Every structure is written in structure tokens, then in C-alpha cells.
N, CA, C and O of each residue as an XYZ file, in Angstrom:
340
protein
N      -5.269     -8.913     -0.012
C      -4.718     -7.618     -0.398
C      -5.598     -7.028     -1.496
O      -6.003     -7.727     -2.425
N      -5.878     -5.781     -1.383
C      -6.754     -5.133     -2.360
C      -6.016     -4.910     -3.672
O      -4.808     -4.677     -3.700
N      -6.770     -4.989     -4.741
C      -6.183     -4.698     -6.043
C      -6.261     -3.208     -6.293
O      -6.991     -2.489     -5.610
N      -5.499     -2.743     -7.283
C      -5.519     -1.319     -7.591
C      -6.918     -0.825     -7.907
O      -7.275      0.289     -7.526
N      -7.719     -1.630     -8.597
C      -9.058     -1.195     -9.000
C     -10.015     -1.112     -7.825
O     -11.040     -0.437     -7.927
N      -9.716     -1.781     -6.698
C     -10.636     -1.744     -5.561
C     -10.228     -0.696     -4.519
O     -10.965     -0.462     -3.562
N      -9.066     -0.067     -4.696
C      -8.621      0.967     -3.764
C      -9.102      2.323     -4.257
O      -8.860      2.694     -5.405
N      -9.789      3.066     -3.382
C     -10.241      4.396     -3.815
C      -9.069      5.371     -3.897
O      -8.125      5.292     -3.111
N      -9.143      6.279     -4.845
C      -8.130      7.322     -4.963
C      -8.505      8.465     -4.025
O      -9.593      8.476     -3.448
N      -7.600      9.420     -3.880
C      -7.924     10.598     -3.068
C      -9.105     11.343     -3.656
O      -9.947     11.863     -2.923
N      -9.172     11.396     -4.990
C     -10.320     12.054     -5.632
C     -11.619     11.352     -5.254
O     -12.620     12.003     -4.957
N     -11.598     10.017     -5.267
C     -12.799      9.253     -4.910
C     -13.191      9.511     -3.452
O     -14.364      9.725     -3.147
N     -12.210      9.490     -2.564
C     -12.501      9.741     -1.150
C     -13.043     11.145     -0.933
O     -14.003     11.339     -0.187
N     -12.427     12.121     -1.586
C     -12.903     13.502     -1.453
C     -14.325     13.637     -1.980
O     -15.154     14.326     -1.385
N     -14.601     12.973     -3.100
C     -15.950     13.016     -3.681
C     -16.961     12.372     -2.731
O     -18.059     12.894     -2.541
N     -16.587     11.234     -2.134
C     -17.491     10.557     -1.198
C     -17.769     11.429      0.022
O     -18.902     11.493      0.500
N     -16.734     12.098      0.522
C     -16.940     13.004      1.657
C     -17.855     14.156      1.267
O     -18.761     14.519      2.018
N     -17.618     14.727      0.099
C     -18.451     15.843     -0.361
C     -19.892     15.382     -0.571
O     -20.829     16.127     -0.282
N     -20.073     14.161     -1.071
C     -21.430     13.632     -1.284
C     -22.151     13.390      0.036
O     -23.381     13.393      0.081
N     -21.394     13.180      1.110
C     -22.003     12.915      2.412
C     -22.482     14.184      3.116
O     -23.147     14.112      4.149
N     -22.145     15.332      2.558
C     -22.550     16.616      3.145
C     -24.065     16.791      2.950
O     -24.598     16.439      1.898
N     -24.748     17.328      3.950
C     -26.194     17.550      3.827
C     -26.554     18.363      2.576
O     -25.770     19.188      2.108
N     -27.757     18.109      2.050
C     -28.192     18.725      0.788
C     -28.171     20.251      0.808
O     -27.873     20.881     -0.206
N     -28.482     20.838      1.946
C     -28.522     22.305      1.986
C     -27.127     22.923      1.843
O     -27.014     24.136      1.671
N     -26.080     22.126      1.909
C     -24.713     22.623      1.714
C     -24.130     22.176      0.378
O     -22.958     22.428      0.098
N     -24.935     21.517     -0.445
C     -24.445     20.997     -1.725
C     -23.996     22.096     -2.683
O     -23.201     21.834     -3.585
N     -24.485     23.307     -2.505
C     -24.109     24.401     -3.403
C     -22.609     24.660     -3.362
O     -22.029     25.143     -4.334
N     -21.991     24.341     -2.247
C     -20.549     24.539     -2.145
C     -19.808     23.204     -2.301
O     -18.664     23.070     -1.868
N     -20.456     22.242     -2.911
C     -19.910     20.884     -3.061
C     -18.557     20.834     -3.738
O     -17.671     20.112     -3.282
N     -18.372     21.592     -4.825
C     -17.084     21.593     -5.523
C     -15.961     22.083     -4.635
O     -14.868     21.517     -4.610
N     -16.253     23.146     -3.907
C     -15.244     23.674     -2.975
C     -14.955     22.665     -1.874
O     -13.804     22.461     -1.489
N     -16.018     22.034     -1.368
C     -15.829     21.036     -0.317
C     -14.970     19.877     -0.815
O     -14.075     19.408     -0.112
N     -15.249     19.424     -2.025
C     -14.485     18.303     -2.573
C     -13.006     18.663     -2.680
O     -12.148     17.857     -2.319
N     -12.703     19.844     -3.164
C     -11.308     20.293     -3.272
C     -10.673     20.408     -1.880
O      -9.528     20.007     -1.675
N     -11.430     20.960     -0.933
C     -10.913     21.104      0.434
C     -10.697     19.743      1.090
O      -9.691     19.532      1.769
N     -11.641     18.814      0.890
C     -11.479     17.472      1.441
C     -10.232     16.805      0.857
O      -9.464     16.173      1.582
N     -10.036     16.949     -0.447
C      -8.869     16.344     -1.090
C      -7.586     16.937     -0.511
O      -6.634     16.212     -0.222
N      -7.569     18.253     -0.346
C      -6.393     18.920      0.217
C      -6.120     18.432      1.640
O      -4.976     18.155      2.000
N      -7.181     18.330      2.444
C      -7.025     17.835      3.819
C      -6.511     16.404      3.841
O      -5.638     16.067      4.641
N      -7.047     15.563      2.965
C      -6.590     14.176      2.897
C      -5.121     14.102      2.493
O      -4.350     13.342      3.080
N      -4.736     14.887      1.494
C      -3.340     14.894      1.052
C      -2.413     15.352      2.174
O      -1.352     14.769      2.393
N      -2.819     16.387      2.873
C      -2.005     16.915      3.967
C      -1.882     15.883      5.086
O      -0.791     15.654      5.609
N      -2.993     15.268      5.448
C      -2.981     14.263      6.512
C      -2.135     13.059      6.149
O      -1.374     12.559      6.977
N      -2.263     12.591      4.922
C      -1.476     11.436      4.495
C       0.008     11.778      4.386
O       0.864     10.935      4.657
N       0.310     13.010      3.989
C       1.710     13.419      3.864
C       2.398     13.438      5.232
O       3.608     13.225      5.319
N       1.643     13.689      6.288
C       2.217     13.730      7.639
C       2.486     12.332      8.192
O       3.265     12.171      9.132
N       1.844     11.330      7.610
C       2.034      9.957      8.080
C       3.301      9.371      7.477
O       3.748      9.781      6.405
N       3.858      8.423      8.173
C       5.070      7.761      7.701
C       4.664      6.561      6.851
O       4.785      5.413      7.280
N       4.179      6.842      5.640
C       3.670      5.804      4.751
C       4.637      5.562      3.602
O       5.434      6.430      3.244
N       4.551      4.375      3.035
C       5.338      4.072      1.843
C       4.394      4.030      0.652
O       3.191      3.811      0.797
N       4.962      4.243     -0.522
C       4.146      4.177     -1.729
C       3.908      2.720     -2.100
O       4.593      1.827     -1.600
N       2.955      2.484     -2.962
C       2.678      1.140     -3.455
C       3.915      0.575     -4.136
O       4.227     -0.605     -3.978
N       4.626      1.415     -4.899
C       5.823      0.965     -5.605
C       6.897      0.521     -4.619
O       7.534     -0.513     -4.817
N       7.104      1.307     -3.544
C       8.092      0.937     -2.529
C       7.706     -0.374     -1.850
O       8.556     -1.231     -1.608
N       6.437     -0.520     -1.551
C       5.944     -1.737     -0.906
C       6.154     -2.943     -1.824
O       6.671     -3.973     -1.390
N       5.754     -2.816     -3.087
C       5.909     -3.920     -4.034
C       7.373     -4.300     -4.213
O       7.700     -5.479     -4.342
N       8.252     -3.307     -4.220
C       9.685     -3.576     -4.340
C      10.176     -4.376     -3.138
O      10.939     -5.329     -3.301
N       9.754     -4.007     -1.955
C      10.174     -4.730     -0.760
C       9.611     -6.148     -0.725
O      10.279     -7.067     -0.253
N       8.400     -6.330     -1.215
C       7.821     -7.682     -1.305
C       8.681     -8.544     -2.224
O       8.954     -9.703     -1.913
N       9.111     -7.981     -3.358
C       9.951     -8.726     -4.302
C      11.305     -9.052     -3.679
O      11.810    -10.163     -3.844
N      11.894     -8.100     -2.967
C      13.182     -8.339     -2.304
C      13.036     -9.444     -1.266
O      13.888    -10.327     -1.174
N      11.973     -9.399     -0.497
C      11.734    -10.418      0.517
C      11.557    -11.796     -0.122
O      12.079    -12.786      0.390
N      10.835    -11.867     -1.220
C      10.625    -13.136     -1.912
C      11.964    -13.709     -2.387
O      12.225    -14.900     -2.211
N      12.810    -12.870     -2.987
C      14.133    -13.334     -3.441
C      14.972    -13.799     -2.255
O      15.680    -14.802     -2.350
N      14.896    -13.073     -1.137
C      15.651    -13.444      0.057
C      15.180    -14.789      0.592
O      15.999    -15.615      0.994
N      13.885    -15.015      0.601
C      13.352    -16.306      1.053
C      13.835    -17.439      0.162
O      14.214    -18.504      0.648
N      13.819    -17.202     -1.147
C      14.270    -18.224     -2.079
C      15.740    -18.563     -1.857
O      16.120    -19.733     -1.883
N      16.569    -17.538     -1.637
C      17.990    -17.769     -1.379
C      18.189    -18.516     -0.064
O      19.023    -19.418      0.021
N      17.420    -18.141      0.965
C      17.508    -18.809      2.260
C      17.142    -20.284      2.135
O      17.829    -21.149      2.677
N      16.054    -20.565      1.415
C      15.649    -21.960      1.230
C      16.714    -22.750      0.479
O      16.968    -23.910      0.804
N      17.338    -22.136     -0.518
C      18.403    -22.806     -1.270
C      19.604    -23.066     -0.364
O      20.207    -24.136     -0.432
N      19.951    -22.111      0.470
C      21.068    -22.301      1.406
C      20.761    -23.391      2.431
O      21.629    -24.197      2.766
N      19.532    -23.412      2.923
C      19.149    -24.458      3.885
C      19.253    -25.840      3.249
O      19.736    -26.781      3.879
N      18.805    -25.962      2.011
C      18.907    -27.232      1.302
C      20.373    -27.630      1.115
O      20.736    -28.793      1.289
N      21.199    -26.663      0.765
C      22.629    -26.931      0.562
C      23.285    -27.379      1.862
O      24.096    -28.305      1.853
N      22.953    -26.746      2.967
C      23.504    -27.127      4.272
C      23.093    -28.555      4.607
O      23.913    -29.341      5.080
N      21.828    -28.895      4.365
C      21.366    -30.257      4.622
C      22.133    -31.264      3.777
O      22.512    -32.328      4.268
N      22.366    -30.935      2.505
C      23.141    -31.819      1.630
C      24.556    -32.002      2.160
O      25.074    -33.118      2.192
N      25.179    -30.901      2.575
C      26.547    -30.987      3.105
C      26.599    -31.790      4.405
O      27.545    -32.545      4.632
N      25.595    -31.629      5.249
C      25.556    -32.386      6.509
C      25.364    -33.867      6.239
O      25.981    -34.703      6.900
N      24.513    -34.203      5.272
C      24.330    -35.618      4.913
C      25.623    -36.202      4.353
O      26.002    -37.327      4.679
N      26.299    -35.418      3.501
C      27.563    -35.890      2.912
C      28.629    -36.062      3.979
O      29.444    -36.979      3.886
N      28.643    -35.205      4.988
C      29.651    -35.281      6.046
C      29.419    -36.491      6.953
O      30.359    -37.006      7.559
N      28.178    -36.940      7.045
C      27.842    -38.075      7.902
C      28.205    -39.404      7.250
O      28.266    -40.421      7.940
N      28.444    -39.424      5.960
C      28.764    -40.680      5.243
C      30.177    -41.096      5.463
O      30.607    -42.122      4.936
């Protein structure tokens, strides 16, 4: 999983796209960068994506659920062993 520092921001992506434009169009580079950023924001907004915060929250919920499940499984095993005695 990528860390926050290794994930490019929309500004970084827009800048990279603008930098990839041929040199003879560099005069409009600032406008291109703003337009690329706007296009990226619009495209991402149309996708059914979750934020990093939402994702991290769900990872934490899943981890707690796994821990509870493992504890319940252990308890069931203990009860089954006790019932067999």
C-alpha cells in the first residue's frame, strides 16, 4: 500500500500532464495545468470512490471485527472442550 508521501496529489498530476505538453505549447502551461486539474477533479468526482479517511476507518472496523471473531472462536472451542469433559 502506498504511503501518503508516495501518492501524487491532483496538483502533482496536473503539473505532470502540463509538463508533458510539447514545448511549443508551453506558453499556455499555467492554463493547461489548471484545466488538467479541473478535468481530473471532475473525472474523479464522477467515480464511486471513497476517501482515504473512509477507507482507513473501514480497515480499522474490519480489524476490530476480526479480533472479536477470533475471540469468539476461541471461546466456542473452550466451551466445546468443557462440554466434552
